[in-house]
N, C-alpha and C positions, 0 to 999 in steps of 0.2 A: 489307786495313788499309785503314779509312773515313780522311776527314778529320773534324782534330774542333775544334770553333771554341772560340776561350773568347776573356773579356775579357782583353788585356792590361794595361789599368791602369784607375786610376780615382781621378784627382785631383782637385780642384780648378780653376777657372779665375780668376787673383788680378787677371791683367792686362786690359790692353786686349782682347778677343775678337777675333785677326787671326793668319793663315800662320801668321805668325813665332813669336805669343807657343804657338799649339799647336806647333809643331813638334817649338821647343825645349824641353818639356814631357816632349814626345816622346823629343826626341834624347836629353837627361839621362834618362831613367828606363831609353833604351839601353845609354848610357854605365855606369849603376848598376850594373847587373844583367850586366855584360857578351856585350848579347848586340850578334855581330853586323848589320851591314844586309845585309849580303850573304843572309838569311835569310829577311830581309824581301820575299817574292813578291807580296804582291796586299797592295792598298791600299781598301777598300771604301766612299766618302763619297756626299755630296751632292755635289748642282751649283752648291752657294753657290761665287761667286765665290774666295772667299778660301781655297776646299775645292779646285777642279778648274779652277781660269785660269793659264795657260800657262808665265808669268815666276814669282812667287811668293807660288803658293798654296803648298796643304798639298801637291796633286800630284806638285808641282814639287822641292816643294824633299826629298819624301822619295825625290824619282827621281833626286836630286841627289847620294846617298847613294847607293842604289842600282835603277844604270840599267837591271834588269831586272823591275825589281816591277811587277805591271800594276796599271793599274786601271779597277776595276768601278765599275758607280754601286748605291746602294742600294736593291734587292732592294723596302723596306717607302716605299724614296721613291718609286721607280717605281708600283708599284699606288697608294701614293697621286696620282700626278697619272694614270694611268689613271681610273682611277675618277671624278676631276671631271668627266670626259664619261659618265659610267654610263644605263646603259640608262631610258628610262622607270617601266619595268617591275620595273626594281631599287629604281630610287626611290623606288615607292611604298611599297614592303617596308620601304626603309629609313626615311621617313616617318611609316608606322604604329607601327615599331618602338621610334622616336623620339617618336612622340606616348602610347603606350601607359608608356615608362618616365619621361616626364614626370609622366603623372598617377600610378602608384604613388606618383615621390616628390617631388611637391608641395608633398604636407605632410607632419610629423615623424611621427602617429600613422600615416595610410597606406602609407610607410617602416615602422615598425618593424612592423605586422601585417604584411607582405610579407616583412619576414625571421623575424618569428618562421614566419611558416610555411614556409618553408624550412628552416628548421630543422628544425620537426613532419616535416617530408616529409623532414628524410634529403639533406635536395639538398651539392650540396660545395659552392656559392656560399650565403652568404647577405642578399647585398646587391647590383643592379643598378647599372650607372655610368649617371651624368649622359652623354650625346654630347654631345659638343665639338667645334664645326665646325671651329674652330683647332684643334686639336687634329688632325694627319693620324693616328695610332695609333688615335683614340676609338672610329675605324668600327668595324675588325673588332673589335677586343675589345667592344663595345657588344653587337655582331649574335650574338657570338659566347655569352656571358655567356649572352644574353638565347635564345639556339638553347638551350644548357646548362638553362636555368630553364623551359622553355616549357609543362613540367607545370606546373610549381610558379604563372607566372603566371596558364595555366589556371585551374587551381584560384581564384586568386585574383581574377579578372575577373569569374568566374560567379557568385561570393558577392558582389560589386559590384554587378553587373548582377539579382539577386536580393533586396539590401539596396536601391538604387536605379534601377527602372529608369526609370526619367526623364529621368535624368543626366550616365547613360553613352553613350557610342555601341557598341551591340555590334561586335567585333571579330574577324573569323575569324582567328584563323592555322593 
């Protein structure tokens, strides 16, 4: 038997974003669905004070209802924290990828051409994502998408180099 991970609920947060407000939303849902708190055996959250503090955090409030519940730190947040101290070689790769993406998306015409090329080549995706330093999930998604579209990007860049050899610096993958 394998573990199954599913989204418990999706509700808009209309109140002030505090641990108590979030816990109230969760608690109301659990009560409405007749779920027993003893079935809550684990909670995975980030290290924001409202989530993981000792007394009035989401973790503390859940533990009051389900004392055996185990708290773990979100793996995506761990990855983001670890990647802040990224090696120089990996940082060069990320910087190069961001430069290529920005070049391909800096004008709407270039973006449309690259999308059309991806569609013509039968790629699973037709557009690249902008990399955003402020959004920690963006790094992995951008790198994954560039890897999946590496052949299409290579064709696009080759055509660009052939068309304008003096305005674009050659990038190797």
